C-alpha positions as CSV (number, residue, x, y, z in Angstrom):
1,M,0.0,0.0,0.0
2,G,1.4,3.5,-0.9
3,I,0.4,7.0,-0.2
4,T,-1.7,7.2,-3.3
5,D,-3.9,4.5,-1.8
6,I,-4.9,6.4,1.3
7,S,-7.9,8.3,0.0
8,T,-10.3,7.6,2.8
9,V,-9.4,7.8,6.5
10,A,-11.6,7.1,9.5
11,V,-10.9,9.0,12.7
12,V,-12.4,7.2,15.7
13,G,-12.8,9.5,18.7
14,L,-13.8,13.1,18.0
15,G,-12.4,14.8,21.0
16,T,-10.0,17.8,20.7
17,L,-7.2,15.7,19.1
18,G,-9.6,13.8,16.9
19,Q,-11.2,17.0,15.6
20,G,-7.8,18.4,14.7
21,L,-6.7,15.3,13.0
22,A,-10.0,15.2,11.0
23,E,-9.4,18.8,9.9
24,A,-5.8,18.1,8.8
25,L,-6.9,15.1,6.8
26,A,-9.8,16.9,5.2
27,R,-7.6,19.8,4.2
28,S,-5.2,17.3,2.5
29,G,-8.0,16.3,0.1
30,R,-9.0,13.1,1.7
31,E,-12.4,11.8,2.6
32,V,-12.7,11.7,6.3
33,V,-15.1,9.4,8.3
34,G,-15.5,10.7,11.8
35,V,-16.8,8.2,14.4
36,D,-17.8,8.8,17.9
37,T,-20.5,7.1,20.0
38,D,-21.6,10.6,21.2
39,P,-23.7,12.3,18.5
40,A,-22.8,15.7,20.1
41,A,-19.1,15.0,19.4
42,G,-19.7,14.7,15.7
43,E,-21.6,18.0,15.8
44,R,-18.7,19.6,17.6
45,A,-16.2,18.3,15.1
46,A,-18.2,19.7,12.2
47,A,-18.6,23.0,14.0
48,A,-14.9,23.2,14.8
49,L,-14.1,22.5,11.1
50,A,-16.5,25.2,10.0
51,A,-15.0,27.7,12.4
52,S,-11.4,26.9,11.6
53,T,-11.9,27.0,7.8
54,G,-13.9,30.3,8.3
55,R,-10.8,31.8,9.9
56,A,-8.7,30.5,7.1
57,V,-10.9,32.3,4.6
58,R,-10.7,35.5,6.5
59,R,-6.9,35.2,6.5
60,G,-6.8,34.5,2.8
61,D,-5.5,30.9,3.2
62,L,-8.6,29.4,1.6
63,T,-11.3,30.5,-0.8
64,E,-14.9,30.1,0.1
65,H,-15.2,27.4,-2.6
66,Q,-12.2,25.5,-1.0
67,R,-13.8,25.9,2.4
68,R,-17.0,24.3,1.3
69,A,-15.1,21.4,-0.3
70,V,-13.1,20.8,2.9
71,R,-16.2,20.8,5.0
72,A,-18.0,18.4,2.7
73,R,-15.1,15.8,3.0
74,L,-16.0,15.3,6.7
75,R,-18.9,13.0,7.5
76,T,-19.6,11.9,11.1
77,F,-21.2,8.8,12.4
78,T,-21.9,7.0,15.7
79,D,-21.5,3.5,14.4
80,L,-18.0,2.0,14.0
81,R,-19.2,0.2,10.9
82,A,-19.0,3.5,9.0
83,A,-15.2,2.9,8.9
84,A,-15.6,-0.3,6.8
85,D,-14.3,1.3,3.5
86,A,-11.4,3.3,5.1
87,D,-7.9,2.8,3.8
88,L,-6.5,3.8,7.2
89,V,-8.2,4.2,10.6
90,A,-6.7,6.5,13.2
91,E,-8.0,6.1,16.7
92,A,-8.0,9.0,19.1
93,V,-10.0,7.6,22.0
94,P,-9.1,8.0,25.7
95,E,-5.6,6.8,26.9
96,S,-6.7,3.5,28.3
97,Y,-5.6,0.0,27.3
98,D,-9.1,-1.4,27.6
99,V,-10.7,1.4,25.6
100,K,-8.1,1.5,22.8
101,L,-7.9,-2.3,22.6
102,G,-11.7,-2.5,22.5
103,V,-11.8,-0.2,19.5
104,L,-9.0,-2.0,17.6
105,R,-10.6,-5.4,18.2
106,A,-13.9,-4.1,17.0
107,L,-12.3,-2.7,13.9
108,D,-10.8,-6.1,13.1
109,A,-14.4,-7.3,12.4
110,V,-15.2,-4.2,10.3
111,V,-12.4,-3.1,8.0
112,R,-10.7,-4.7,5.1
113,P,-7.6,-6.9,5.7
114,A,-5.3,-4.4,4.0
115,T,-6.5,-1.4,6.1
116,V,-3.9,0.1,8.4
117,L,-4.9,0.7,12.0
118,A,-3.0,3.7,13.6
119,T,-3.2,4.2,17.3
120,G,-2.7,7.7,18.6
121,T,-1.4,6.6,22.0
122,D,1.3,8.7,23.6
123,A,2.1,6.5,26.6
124,L,0.8,3.0,26.1
125,S,2.7,0.1,24.4
126,V,1.8,-0.1,20.7
127,T,3.2,-3.6,20.7
128,R,0.8,-4.7,23.5
129,L,-2.1,-3.1,21.7
130,A,-1.1,-4.7,18.4
131,A,-0.7,-8.2,20.0
132,G,-4.3,-8.0,21.2
133,T,-5.7,-7.8,17.7
134,A,-6.4,-10.4,15.0
135,H,-3.9,-8.8,12.6
136,P,-1.0,-7.2,14.7
137,E,1.1,-6.6,11.6
138,R,-1.2,-3.7,10.5
139,V,-1.2,-1.8,13.8
140,V,1.2,1.1,14.1
141,G,1.6,4.1,16.2
142,M,1.0,7.6,14.8
143,H,1.3,10.1,17.6
144,F,0.1,13.5,16.4
145,F,0.5,16.6,18.7
146,H,-2.1,19.1,19.7
147,P,-3.3,21.1,17.8
148,A,-2.9,18.6,15.0
149,P,-3.5,21.0,12.1
150,V,-0.7,23.3,13.4
151,M,1.9,21.1,15.0
152,R,4.4,19.6,12.5
153,L,5.7,16.6,14.5
154,V,4.3,13.1,14.1
155,E,6.0,10.3,16.0
156,V,5.8,7.1,13.9
157,V,6.0,4.0,16.2
158,P,6.5,0.5,14.6
159,T,6.3,-2.7,16.6
160,V,8.1,-6.0,16.2
161,F,5.1,-7.0,13.9
162,T,5.2,-4.0,11.6
163,P,6.3,-4.8,8.0
164,P,8.2,-2.1,6.1
165,A,5.3,-1.5,3.7
166,V,3.0,-0.3,6.6
167,L,5.8,1.8,8.1
168,D,6.4,3.4,4.7
169,T,2.7,4.1,4.2
170,V,2.2,6.0,7.5
171,T,5.5,7.9,7.1
172,A,4.5,9.0,3.6
173,L,1.0,10.0,4.8
174,A,2.6,12.1,7.6
175,R,4.8,13.9,5.1
176,D,1.8,14.4,2.7
177,L,0.0,16.2,5.6
178,G,2.9,18.6,5.8
179,K,4.3,16.9,8.9
180,E,7.8,15.9,10.0
181,P,7.7,12.2,10.9
182,V,10.2,11.0,13.5
183,A,10.8,7.3,14.1
184,A,10.3,6.4,17.7
185,G,10.8,3.1,19.5
186,D,7.9,1.6,21.4
187,R,8.6,2.7,24.9
188,P,6.6,4.9,27.3
189,G,6.3,8.5,26.1
190,F,8.2,7.9,22.9
191,V,10.6,10.8,22.4
192,A,8.8,14.1,23.0
193,D,6.4,13.2,25.8
194,G,9.0,11.0,27.4
195,L,11.1,14.2,27.9
196,L,8.3,16.8,28.2
197,L,6.2,15.1,30.8
198,R,9.1,14.4,33.2
199,Y,10.0,18.1,33.0
200,L,6.4,19.1,33.6
201,N,6.2,16.7,36.5
202,R,9.3,18.1,38.2
203,A,7.8,21.6,37.8
204,A,4.6,20.4,39.5
205,A,6.6,18.8,42.4
206,M,8.6,22.1,42.7
207,Y,5.3,24.0,43.1
208,E,3.9,21.4,45.5
209,A,7.0,21.8,47.7
210,R,6.2,25.6,47.9
211,Y,9.7,26.3,46.7
212,A,8.4,28.9,44.2
213,S,5.0,30.2,43.1
214,A,3.3,29.0,39.9
215,E,3.8,32.5,38.4
216,D,7.5,32.5,39.2
217,I,8.1,29.0,37.9
218,D,6.4,29.8,34.6
219,A,8.1,33.1,34.2
220,A,11.5,31.6,35.0
221,M,11.3,29.1,32.2
222,R,9.8,31.6,29.7
223,H,12.3,34.3,30.4
224,G,15.3,32.2,31.3
225,C,15.0,29.6,28.6
226,G,12.9,31.3,25.9
227,L,10.2,28.7,26.1
228,P,6.9,29.6,24.5
229,M,5.0,28.7,27.7
230,G,5.8,27.9,31.3
231,P,5.5,24.3,32.5
232,L,2.5,24.8,34.8
233,A,0.6,26.9,32.2
234,L,1.3,24.0,29.7
235,L,0.0,21.5,32.2
236,D,-3.2,23.6,32.4
237,L,-3.4,23.6,28.6
238,I,-2.8,19.9,28.2
239,G,-5.3,19.2,31.0
240,I,-4.1,18.2,34.5
241,D,-6.3,15.1,34.4
242,T,-4.8,14.1,31.0
243,A,-1.2,14.7,32.2
244,H,-1.9,12.7,35.4
245,A,-3.3,9.8,33.4
246,V,-0.4,9.7,31.0
247,L,2.2,9.9,33.8
248,E,0.4,7.0,35.6
249,A,0.6,5.0,32.3
250,L,4.3,5.9,32.0
251,Y,5.0,4.9,35.6
252,E,3.1,1.6,35.2
253,A,5.2,0.8,32.2
254,S,8.6,2.1,33.3
255,G,8.6,1.7,37.1
256,D,10.8,4.8,37.2
257,P,10.1,7.1,40.2
258,Q,10.6,10.1,37.9
259,D,7.4,9.1,36.0
260,A,5.3,8.8,39.1
261,P,2.9,11.8,38.9
262,A,3.4,14.5,41.5
263,P,0.6,14.1,44.1
264,V,-0.6,17.7,43.4
265,L,-1.7,16.6,40.0
266,G,-3.9,13.9,41.4
267,R,-5.4,16.2,44.0
268,L,-6.2,18.9,41.4
269,A,-7.7,16.4,39.0
270,A,-9.9,14.9,41.7
271,A,-11.1,18.4,42.6
272,G,-12.1,19.1,39.0
273,L,-9.4,21.8,38.7
274,T,-8.1,20.4,35.4
275,G,-6.7,23.6,33.8
276,R,-8.0,25.8,31.1
277,K,-11.0,23.7,30.2
278,A,-12.2,24.0,33.8
279,G,-11.3,27.6,34.2
280,R,-8.8,26.8,36.9
281,G,-5.7,24.6,37.5
282,F,-2.4,26.0,38.5
283,H,-3.7,29.3,37.3
284,R,-7.1,30.9,36.9
285,Y,-8.6,31.6,33.5
286,P,-11.4,33.7,32.2
287,A,-14.5,32.1,30.6
288,G,-13.4,29.8,27.8
289,G,-9.7,29.9,28.8
290,A,-8.8,32.0,25.8
291,R,-5.7,33.6,27.2
292,L,-2.8,32.9,29.6
293,P,-2.8,34.4,33.0
294,E,-1.0,37.6,33.3
295,P,2.3,37.7,35.2
296,R,2.1,38.6,38.8
297,P,2.3,42.4,39.2
298,A,5.4,43.9,40.9
299,V,5.1,44.7,44.5
300,A,6.6,47.8,46.1
301,A,9.8,47.4,48.1
302,P,10.5,49.0,51.5
303,P,12.5,52.2,51.5
304,A,16.2,51.7,50.5
305,R,19.0,52.2,53.0
306,A,19.6,55.7,51.7
307,P,18.0,58.0,49.1
308,G,18.7,56.7,45.6
309,G,19.3,53.2,46.9
310,P,19.1,50.0,44.9
311,G,15.4,50.1,44.6
312,G,15.5,53.0,42.1
313,A,17.6,54.7,39.5
314,G,20.4,56.9,40.9
315,G,21.7,54.5,43.5
316,V,25.3,53.2,43.5
317,V,25.8,49.6,42.5
318,G,29.2,47.9,42.9
319,V,30.0,45.0,40.5
320,V,33.0,42.9,41.4
321,G,34.6,40.9,38.5
322,T,35.8,41.6,35.0
323,G,34.5,38.8,32.9
324,T,31.6,38.7,30.5
325,M,28.9,38.4,33.2
326,A,30.3,41.2,35.3
327,A,30.5,43.5,32.3
328,G,26.9,42.6,31.3
329,I,25.6,43.3,34.8
330,A,27.4,46.6,35.0
331,E,25.9,47.6,31.6
332,V,22.4,46.6,32.9
333,F,22.5,48.8,36.0
334,A,24.2,51.7,34.2
335,A,21.6,51.6,31.4
336,S,18.9,51.8,34.0
337,G,20.3,55.0,35.6
338,H,22.5,53.7,38.4
339,E,26.1,54.8,39.0
340,V,28.2,51.7,38.8
341,V,31.6,50.9,40.2
342,L,33.2,48.1,38.3
343,A,36.0,46.6,40.4
344,G,38.6,44.3,39.2
345,R,41.9,42.9,40.6
346,T,44.0,45.2,38.5
347,A,43.5,48.5,36.7
348,G,44.1,46.8,33.4
349,R,41.4,44.2,34.0
350,A,38.9,46.8,35.2
351,A,39.6,48.9,32.1
352,A,39.2,45.9,29.8
353,A,35.8,45.1,31.4
354,G,34.8,48.8,30.8
355,D,35.9,48.4,27.1
356,R,33.7,45.2,26.9
357,V,30.7,47.3,28.1
358,A,31.5,50.0,25.5
359,A,31.6,47.4,22.7
360,S,28.3,45.9,23.8
361,L,26.6,49.3,24.0
362,A,28.0,50.1,20.5
363,R,26.4,46.9,19.1
364,S,23.1,47.9,20.7
365,V,23.3,51.2,19.0
366,E,24.0,49.5,15.6
367,R,21.1,47.2,16.0
368,G,18.7,50.0,17.0
369,R,18.2,48.8,20.6
370,T,19.3,52.1,22.1
371,T,20.4,55.5,21.0
372,E,23.9,56.8,20.8
373,E,23.1,59.4,23.5
374,A,21.7,56.8,25.9
375,A,24.7,54.5,25.3
376,E,27.2,57.3,26.0
377,A,25.3,58.3,29.2
378,A,25.3,54.7,30.4
379,L,29.0,54.3,29.8
380,A,29.7,57.6,31.6
381,R,28.0,56.1,34.7
382,I,30.5,53.2,34.9
383,A,33.7,53.8,36.9
384,P,36.3,51.0,36.5
385,A,38.4,50.6,39.7
386,A,41.4,48.4,40.6
387,A,40.7,48.3,44.4
388,L,37.8,46.6,46.2
389,D,37.6,49.7,48.5
390,A,36.0,51.5,45.6
391,V,32.7,49.8,46.3
392,A,32.6,51.0,49.9
393,G,29.8,53.5,49.2
394,A,27.6,51.2,47.2
395,D,24.0,50.4,48.2
396,L,24.2,47.0,46.4
397,V,27.3,45.0,45.6
398,V,27.0,42.2,43.1
399,E,29.9,39.7,42.7
400,A,30.5,38.0,39.4
401,V,33.8,36.2,39.9
402,A,34.8,32.6,39.2
403,E,32.3,29.9,40.1
404,D,34.5,28.6,42.9
405,L,33.1,28.5,46.4
406,E,36.4,29.4,48.2
407,V,37.0,32.3,45.8
408,K,33.5,33.6,46.5
409,R,33.8,33.1,50.2
410,S,37.1,35.0,50.3
411,L,35.6,37.9,48.4
412,F,32.6,38.1,50.7
413,R,34.9,38.2,53.8
414,A,36.6,41.1,52.1
415,L,33.4,42.9,51.2
416,D,32.2,42.5,54.8
417,G,35.1,44.7,55.9
418,V,34.7,47.2,53.1
419,C,31.0,47.8,52.6
420,A,28.8,50.1,54.8
421,P,26.4,48.5,57.3
422,G,23.1,47.7,55.6
423,A,24.5,47.4,52.0
424,V,23.0,44.4,50.2
425,L,25.7,41.8,49.1
426,A,24.7,39.6,46.2
427,T,26.2,36.6,44.6
428,T,25.5,35.6,41.0
429,T,26.2,32.0,41.5
430,S,24.2,29.5,39.5
431,S,25.1,26.3,41.4
432,L,26.8,27.1,44.7
433,P,25.0,27.5,48.0
434,V,24.3,31.2,48.7
435,V,24.3,30.6,52.4
436,A,27.9,29.5,52.3
437,C,28.8,33.0,51.0
438,A,26.6,34.6,53.6
439,R,28.3,32.7,56.5
440,A,31.6,34.1,55.3
441,T,30.4,37.5,56.6
442,Q,29.3,38.9,59.9
443,R,26.1,40.0,58.3
444,P,24.5,37.0,56.7
445,E,21.1,38.7,56.8
446,D,22.3,41.1,54.1
447,V,23.3,38.4,51.6
448,V,21.2,37.3,48.7
449,G,21.5,35.6,45.4
450,L,20.9,37.5,42.2
451,H,21.3,35.0,39.4
452,F,21.5,36.9,36.1
453,F,21.3,35.0,32.8
454,N,23.9,35.3,30.0
455,P,24.0,37.7,28.2
456,A,22.8,39.8,31.1
457,P,21.8,42.9,28.9
458,A,19.5,40.7,26.8
459,M,18.1,38.2,29.2
460,R,15.1,39.4,31.2
461,L,15.2,36.9,34.0
462,V,16.8,37.3,37.4
463,E,16.4,34.7,40.1
464,V,16.3,36.3,43.5
465,V,17.6,33.7,46.0
466,R,16.8,33.9,49.6
467,T,18.7,31.9,52.3
468,V,17.3,30.9,55.7
469,L,19.3,33.9,57.1
470,T,18.3,36.6,54.6
471,S,16.3,39.4,56.1
472,D,13.0,40.6,54.6
473,T,14.5,44.0,53.9
474,A,17.5,42.7,52.0
475,H,15.4,40.4,50.0
476,A,12.9,43.1,49.1
477,R,15.6,45.5,48.2
478,A,17.4,43.0,45.9
479,R,14.1,42.3,44.1
480,A,13.4,46.0,43.8
481,A,16.9,46.5,42.3
482,A,16.3,43.8,39.7
483,L,12.9,45.5,38.8
484,A,14.6,48.9,38.6
485,A,17.1,47.4,36.2
486,G,14.3,46.4,33.9
487,K,14.4,42.7,34.7
488,H,11.8,40.2,35.6
489,P,12.6,38.9,39.1
490,V,11.4,35.5,40.3
491,E,11.8,34.4,44.0
492,C,13.1,31.1,45.1
493,G,15.0,29.4,48.0
494,D,18.6,28.5,48.3
495,R,18.9,25.0,46.9
496,A,20.9,23.6,43.9
497,G,19.7,24.8,40.5
498,F,17.3,27.4,41.9
499,I,14.3,27.2,39.4
500,V,15.7,27.2,35.9
501,N,18.7,24.9,36.2
502,A,16.8,22.5,38.5
503,L,14.2,22.0,35.7
504,L,16.4,22.5,32.6
505,F,19.4,20.3,33.2
506,P,17.6,17.1,34.3
507,Y,15.6,17.4,31.0
508,L,18.9,17.7,29.1
509,N,20.3,14.7,31.0
510,D,17.2,12.7,30.1
511,A,17.7,13.5,26.4
512,V,21.4,12.3,26.6
513,R,20.2,9.1,28.2
514,M,17.9,8.5,25.3
515,V,20.8,8.7,22.9
516,E,23.1,6.7,25.2
517,E,20.5,3.9,25.2
518,H,20.3,4.0,21.4
519,Y,16.6,4.8,21.6
520,A,16.9,7.9,19.3
521,T,19.4,10.0,17.5
522,P,20.3,13.6,18.6
523,D,18.8,14.9,15.3
524,D,15.5,13.1,16.0
525,V,15.3,14.2,19.6
526,D,16.0,17.8,18.6
527,T,13.4,17.7,15.9
528,A,10.9,16.2,18.3
529,M,11.3,18.9,20.9
530,R,11.4,21.8,18.4
531,L,8.4,20.7,16.5
532,G,6.5,18.7,19.1
533,A,6.9,21.1,22.1
534,G,7.6,24.4,20.2
535,Y,11.0,24.8,21.9
536,P,13.4,27.3,20.2
537,M,16.3,24.7,20.4
538,G,16.5,21.0,20.7
539,P,18.3,19.6,23.8
540,F,21.4,18.7,22.0
541,E,21.6,22.0,20.2
542,L,21.3,23.7,23.6
543,L,23.9,21.4,25.3
544,D,26.5,22.3,22.6
545,V,25.8,26.0,23.1
546,V,25.8,25.9,26.9
547,G,28.9,23.6,27.1
548,L,28.9,20.0,28.0
549,D,31.3,20.7,30.9
550,V,28.9,23.3,32.3
551,S,26.0,20.9,32.0
552,L,28.0,18.2,33.7
553,A,29.0,20.4,36.6
554,I,25.4,21.5,37.2
555,Q,24.0,18.0,36.9
556,R,26.6,16.8,39.4
557,A,25.5,19.6,41.8
558,L,21.9,18.6,41.5
559,H,22.7,14.9,42.1
560,R,24.8,15.7,45.2
561,E,22.0,17.8,46.7
562,F,18.9,15.7,45.9
563,R,20.5,12.2,45.7
564,A,17.8,11.0,43.3
565,P,19.2,8.2,41.0
566,G,17.6,9.7,38.0
567,L,19.6,12.9,38.4
568,A,23.0,11.1,38.1
569,P,24.9,12.4,35.1
570,T,24.8,10.0,32.2
571,E,28.0,8.1,31.3
572,L,27.9,9.5,27.8
573,L,28.0,13.0,29.1
574,E,30.9,12.1,31.4
575,R,32.9,10.5,28.6
576,L,32.4,13.4,26.1
577,V,33.6,15.9,28.7
578,A,36.6,13.7,29.6
579,A,37.4,13.6,25.9
580,G,37.4,17.4,25.6
581,C,34.2,17.4,23.5
582,L,32.6,20.4,25.2
583,G,30.3,21.7,22.4
584,R,30.7,24.7,20.2
585,K,33.5,26.2,22.2
586,S,35.7,23.2,21.5
587,G,34.5,22.5,18.0
588,R,32.9,19.3,18.9
589,G,30.2,18.1,21.2
590,F,27.2,16.1,20.1
591,R,27.9,17.6,16.7
592,S,31.0,18.9,15.0
593,Y,31.5,22.6,14.3
594,T,33.9,24.6,12.1
595,R,36.0,26.7,14.4
596,R,36.7,30.2,13.3
């Protein structure tokens, strides 16, 4: 059977995914038989197709004549026997072995011997489903992503029974629908959901532990990683009950504790707080759930230590360090109206850091992000200094020195003797305990974490990290300083990874494990996450940009703190780093790069 033979497709189950699949098939010129035991589901599917094609006409994507033709290709029924003449049947019924196997077995008695049966499962074993039918060789997995007319990824899942002809047929069909088919082995979650749902589950557990608010968790992943949606908002969109059911199926199949759904998911589902469709989940939604919740509004900070303190423009900020991050943070505060003292170990290093800021501001002018006058004014506010004493009058001092605990502790001891009482002392560490820096001083209540993201002038996120010793005043003033600098501050406690790294790097580690176990290639995993989850970069693209050595160090820190077996760095990552394959900066990581 070839692609030209697939002229009629039956879609069994006309829920949200089934409706979208029916639309994609009808738009491709195929006759579509929609089957659902609920007559109202067929009416909703027809109405959804009418509405969608109406919008396409208004956008100019379809003519009215084409719209009528597409709508005419969808016919809906309540009896499964309507699928008798279909060349392929795609089931999109609830994620239950009993329900799906019941449909597939019933189709055995209805369709022709050559008809392909495609299951839309995203968590159940396709092999187990196929084995329960009379003709297992014609059962294959075709996992479309919601919304099916828009999302380009289709995971094609063969079983041990699948002959090449059937695999070729469904792969060709996916391509003919304008999709990107990715071959996936038959294991829970396949590629995309296997990575995505673990990440979402960790975010739910983080919220449940009251480590950070739902708003801050979502904002952290949007602004810190450039993701189109935060994890808890995405759970609300998927449906908390759906995510819980899929995770239960994953855990049943894998036995891996990482797949066990966070208890909060079960409690929310039991309470009917299932996300957008219910108007409330991790967030609240207006009627119809048409838009995302707005970010939490900024709160006012208490008065600063002195007029013009770190809560507003005009205060003095000390930045200690001369590397890329230090220069970026100095630029951020200077551009927002603060006087900045940029302190380095030598006059030459401090001057070089100032030159780095000047070059960055010049690029911003060239790209139209700022004016020449504003850039000159910002640069004039930065005073490079060769002595730590120069930050003595600062209201806020931010260190951006090497990511080495003893180096940072030594610096904080020195700052304790230099800075005026009440000055806020902040570390930019991304993986070390902030409290260890605080304990190096005689004023641990004034020490916070301000984790900027690289490049600091461009990245909006700042994680404001509070230790068990941080005072309310110091915490509020640090948050206000980040707001005054034009950043989006999120609040979290002092534990490994804070918010972003604690969610991002286990996801990257899981992706490496997939490749290590020969389940998928880096290219297929990257394609799956870009097209299936809408991520700006696939995990292996991102690993090579971040640096495999950086990823390994952070993953080790997470494993040391949380002790979970699933957080142990993969052997493949360890071996690549040992071999000097660090990503783009070394010319080779998971891919090879031409070094300039």
